[in-house]
Backbone as ProteinMPNN parsed JSONL, in Angstrom:
{"seq_chain_A": "MGIHSHNFVETYTGLVGFGLDRETDGYTIQYYLQKFSDDTLMEKLIGRLSDEELSEIFFMITKIMKKHLSEQEYHLLFLKD", "coords_chain_A": {"N_chain_A": [[9.336, -8.903, 26.727], [7.344, -8.699, 23.798], [6.809, -10.648, 20.769], [6.267, -9.189, 18.55], [6.928, -6.239, 16.606], [6.948, -2.695, 16.309], [8.623, -0.63, 15.399], [9.283, 1.147, 13.356], [7.388, 3.252, 13.098], [7.971, 4.658, 15.362], [10.43, 5.772, 14.922], [10.633, 6.924, 12.384], [11.183, 9.806, 10.492], [10.625, 11.025, 8.168], [8.722, 12.253, 5.332], [5.216, 11.911, 5.503], [3.003, 10.986, 3.366], [1.107, 10.484, 0.362], [1.612, 9.509, -3.013], [3.71, 10.984, -4.019], [6.226, 9.684, -4.588], [7.439, 6.32, -5.137], [9.041, 5.314, -3.002], [8.412, 7.023, -0.789], [5.669, 6.518, -0.703], [5.701, 3.81, 0.095], [6.909, 4.027, 2.657], [4.94, 5.579, 3.871], [2.688, 3.879, 3.859], [3.66, 1.859, 5.561], [3.991, 3.356, 7.912], [1.315, 4.237, 8.365], [-0.011, 1.734, 8.697], [1.245, 0.734, 10.987], [0.53, 2.706, 12.845], [-2.235, 2.381, 12.679], [-2.597, -0.176, 13.744], [-2.262, 0.131, 16.44], [-2.937, -0.717, 19.793], [-4.752, 0.778, 21.44], [-6.133, 2.384, 19.591], [-7.289, 0.364, 18.009], [-8.98, -0.892, 19.893], [-10.912, 1.085, 20.201], [-11.862, 1.421, 17.584], [-12.637, -1.093, 16.416], [-15.174, -1.944, 17.417], [-16.798, -0.128, 16.169], [-16.72, -0.598, 13.496], [-18.439, -1.899, 10.681], [-19.848, -5.163, 9.948], [-19.326, -5.702, 7.291], [-17.161, -3.945, 6.751], [-15.219, -5.012, 8.484], [-14.899, -7.514, 7.267], [-13.959, -6.722, 4.709], [-11.449, -5.585, 5.362], [-10.141, -7.808, 6.504], [-10.117, -9.687, 4.328], [-8.733, -8.237, 2.351], [-6.156, -7.914, 3.491], [-5.448, -10.612, 3.792], [-5.472, -11.454, 1.094], [-3.342, -9.913, 0.021], [-1.162, -10.914, 1.497], [-1.199, -13.624, 0.667], [-0.558, -13.299, -2.006], [2.017, -12.156, -1.991], [3.709, -13.369, -0.144], [5.554, -16.298, 0.568], [4.551, -19.563, 1.743], [6.243, -20.324, 3.815], [7.371, -17.812, 4.542], [5.031, -16.545, 5.407], [4.409, -18.038, 7.709], [6.716, -17.583, 9.249], [7.01, -14.72, 9.341], [4.43, -13.548, 9.728], [2.731, -15.294, 11.313], [4.622, -15.885, 13.185], [5.747, -18.348, 13.805]], "CA_chain_A": [[9.017, -8.215, 25.482], [6.597, -9.512, 22.858], [7.489, -11.053, 19.543], [5.928, -8.246, 17.482], [7.61, -4.948, 16.701], [6.41, -1.557, 15.577], [9.668, 0.37, 15.616], [9.355, 2.124, 12.272], [6.545, 4.41, 13.411], [8.6, 5.383, 16.462], [11.703, 6.385, 14.525], [10.576, 7.548, 11.062], [11.085, 11.268, 10.535], [10.41, 11.508, 6.82], [7.413, 12.702, 4.886], [4.079, 10.988, 5.494], [2.12, 11.461, 2.312], [0.981, 9.471, -0.676], [1.538, 9.951, -4.385], [4.912, 11.715, -4.441], [7.115, 8.707, -5.219], [7.263, 4.95, -4.635], [9.689, 5.164, -1.7], [7.59, 7.714, 0.214], [4.416, 5.752, -0.604], [5.981, 2.626, 0.912], [7.086, 4.473, 4.045], [3.65, 6.061, 4.364], [1.865, 2.705, 4.148], [4.202, 1.229, 6.77], [3.662, 4.263, 9.01], [-0.133, 4.168, 8.598], [-0.395, 0.428, 9.217], [1.701, 0.621, 12.369], [-0.347, 3.577, 13.633], [-3.564, 1.779, 12.65], [-2.643, -1.38, 14.572], [-2.093, 0.478, 17.851], [-3.97, -1.369, 20.61], [-5.765, 1.735, 21.9], [-6.954, 2.734, 18.433], [-8.073, -0.817, 17.634], [-10.045, -1.067, 20.881], [-11.945, 2.08, 19.912], [-12.357, 1.329, 16.216], [-13.215, -2.389, 16.052], [-16.606, -1.967, 17.726], [-17.514, 0.812, 15.3], [-16.692, -1.09, 12.12], [-19.529, -2.793, 10.306], [-19.422, -6.51, 9.568], [-18.773, -5.59, 5.933], [-15.836, -3.32, 6.85], [-14.315, -6.005, 9.073], [-14.649, -8.501, 6.229], [-13.125, -6.098, 3.679], [-10.081, -5.463, 5.881], [-9.587, -9.158, 6.639], [-9.857, -10.311, 3.035], [-7.696, -7.48, 1.649], [-4.863, -8.266, 4.078], [-5.188, -12.006, 3.447], [-5.159, -11.5, -0.34], [-2.005, -9.35, -0.168], [-0.168, -11.854, 2.023], [-1.16, -14.8, -0.201], [0.071, -12.931, -3.272], [3.391, -11.686, -1.89], [4.517, -14.146, 0.8], [5.531, -17.753, 0.473], [3.978, -20.159, 2.952], [7.276, -20.245, 4.855], [7.422, -16.42, 4.997], [3.794, -16.299, 6.141], [4.554, -18.632, 9.044], [7.816, -16.92, 9.958], [6.849, -13.277, 9.522], [3.106, -13.167, 10.208], [2.319, -16.132, 12.443], [5.756, -15.923, 14.119], [5.985, -19.754, 14.209]], "C_chain_A": [[8.334, -9.183, 24.524], [7.401, -9.843, 21.614], [7.189, -10.127, 18.368], [6.681, -6.937, 17.692], [6.899, -3.906, 15.849], [7.385, -0.395, 15.74], [9.679, 1.477, 14.568], [8.595, 3.399, 12.623], [7.157, 5.263, 14.515], [9.832, 6.164, 16.028], [11.656, 7.146, 13.199], [10.362, 9.048, 11.182], [10.832, 11.876, 9.158], [8.981, 11.944, 6.565], [6.386, 11.583, 4.996], [3.071, 11.586, 4.522], [2.119, 10.451, 1.185], [0.912, 10.123, -2.048], [2.759, 10.709, -4.888], [5.871, 10.805, -5.196], [6.94, 7.366, -4.519], [7.858, 4.775, -3.234], [8.861, 5.8, -0.582], [6.251, 7.001, 0.387], [4.604, 4.526, 0.287], [6.143, 2.979, 2.382], [5.754, 4.908, 4.658], [2.732, 4.895, 4.711], [2.348, 2.016, 5.413], [3.847, 2.056, 8.004], [2.168, 4.155, 9.373], [-0.548, 2.832, 9.219], [0.059, 0.24, 10.658], [0.873, 1.518, 13.285], [-1.734, 2.94, 13.774], [-3.675, 0.603, 13.609], [-2.41, -1.111, 16.056], [-3.252, -0.087, 18.673], [-5.088, -0.417, 21.025], [-6.694, 2.133, 20.76], [-7.848, 1.558, 18.04], [-9.222, -1.051, 18.601], [-11.212, -0.122, 20.612], [-12.632, 1.796, 18.575], [-13.112, 0.033, 15.909], [-14.722, -2.435, 16.29], [-17.433, -1.065, 16.835], [-17.558, 0.37, 13.844], [-17.876, -2.009, 11.867], [-18.967, -4.179, 10.002], [-18.771, -6.487, 8.191], [-17.372, -4.978, 5.958], [-14.814, -4.281, 7.45], [-13.924, -7.042, 8.025], [-13.724, -7.943, 5.142], [-11.674, -6.016, 4.122], [-9.423, -6.838, 5.939], [-9.199, -9.735, 5.284], [-8.815, -9.552, 2.215], [-6.312, -7.869, 2.166], [-4.484, -9.695, 3.71], [-4.778, -12.147, 1.986], [-3.739, -10.999, -0.607], [-0.939, -10.32, 0.328], [-0.058, -13.091, 1.149], [-0.42, -14.514, -1.501], [1.577, -12.711, -3.13], [4.282, -12.446, -0.902], [4.433, -15.626, 0.464], [4.9, -18.292, 1.756], [4.972, -20.083, 4.116], [7.38, -18.821, 5.409], [6.193, -16.058, 5.821], [3.908, -16.824, 7.571], [5.616, -17.914, 9.864], [7.497, -15.479, 10.312], [5.491, -12.861, 10.101], [2.694, -13.983, 11.435], [3.378, -16.202, 13.536], [5.962, -17.33, 14.679], [7.476, -19.99, 14.329]], "O_chain_A": [[8.706, -10.354, 24.449], [8.526, -9.376, 21.436], [7.792, -10.264, 17.303], [7.025, -6.578, 18.818], [6.326, -4.215, 14.805], [7.002, 0.693, 16.17], [10.044, 2.615, 14.865], [9.116, 4.502, 12.456], [6.889, 6.461, 14.595], [10.233, 7.115, 16.699], [12.556, 7.938, 12.918], [9.463, 9.502, 11.89], [10.825, 13.097, 9.003], [8.151, 11.993, 7.472], [6.66, 10.442, 4.625], [2.384, 12.561, 4.827], [3.042, 9.645, 1.072], [0.252, 11.145, -2.235], [2.831, 11.043, -6.071], [6.282, 11.119, -6.313], [6.36, 7.293, -3.436], [7.236, 4.151, -2.374], [8.636, 5.177, 0.456], [5.751, 6.892, 1.506], [3.76, 4.237, 1.136], [5.583, 2.312, 3.252], [5.482, 4.633, 5.826], [2.068, 4.919, 5.747], [1.536, 1.626, 6.252], [3.445, 1.503, 9.028], [1.815, 4.002, 10.542], [-1.344, 2.802, 10.157], [-0.661, -0.35, 11.463], [0.549, 1.115, 14.402], [-2.329, 2.959, 14.851], [-4.722, 0.4, 14.223], [-2.367, -2.052, 16.848], [-4.414, 0.052, 18.29], [-6.261, -0.785, 20.962], [-7.908, 2.212, 20.946], [-9.035, 1.743, 17.769], [-10.329, -1.376, 18.172], [-12.372, -0.499, 20.781], [-13.851, 1.922, 18.461], [-14.125, 0.064, 15.21], [-15.465, -2.921, 15.438], [-18.651, -1.223, 16.756], [-18.337, 0.899, 13.051], [-18.265, -2.797, 12.729], [-17.76, -4.344, 9.823], [-17.778, -7.176, 7.956], [-16.485, -5.453, 5.25], [-13.677, -4.356, 6.983], [-12.753, -7.405, 7.911], [-12.801, -8.631, 4.706], [-10.768, -6.337, 3.353], [-8.293, -7.015, 5.483], [-8.08, -10.217, 5.11], [-8.077, -10.173, 1.45], [-5.402, -8.126, 1.378], [-3.336, -9.965, 3.358], [-3.839, -12.879, 1.672], [-3.011, -11.61, -1.389], [0.074, -10.527, -0.341], [1.048, -13.572, 0.902], [0.264, -15.385, -2.037], [2.337, -13.04, -4.041], [5.484, -12.19, -0.834], [3.368, -16.137, 0.118], [4.736, -17.561, 2.732], [4.59, -19.812, 5.255], [7.469, -18.642, 6.623], [6.299, -15.346, 6.82], [3.546, -16.135, 8.524], [5.42, -17.667, 11.054], [7.69, -15.06, 11.454], [5.421, -11.914, 10.884], [2.349, -13.419, 12.473], [3.073, -16.537, 14.681], [6.3, -17.504, 15.85], [7.901, -21.098, 14.656]]}, "name": "protein", "num_of_chains": 1, "seq": "MGIHSHNFVETYTGLVGFGLDRETDGYTIQYYLQKFSDDTLMEKLIGRLSDEELSEIFFMITKIMKKHLSEQEYHLLFLKD"}
């Protein structure tokens, strides 16, 4: 078994929608990101994204992690060091 997990998307049975309340928004983002990172979807989508879209995604994710994770958390949770 790999070191990454995507269990939330497999077990969540609540509402998937945005704008109702903070809790549902958080669950929806987690659900969407786990669905988005599916290997089959990524294989199809990556080749269709423009260089600009790839850059936007990369820099948005990097900016969020730099803002909200310590260096130790980044290594532990993202890099899985």
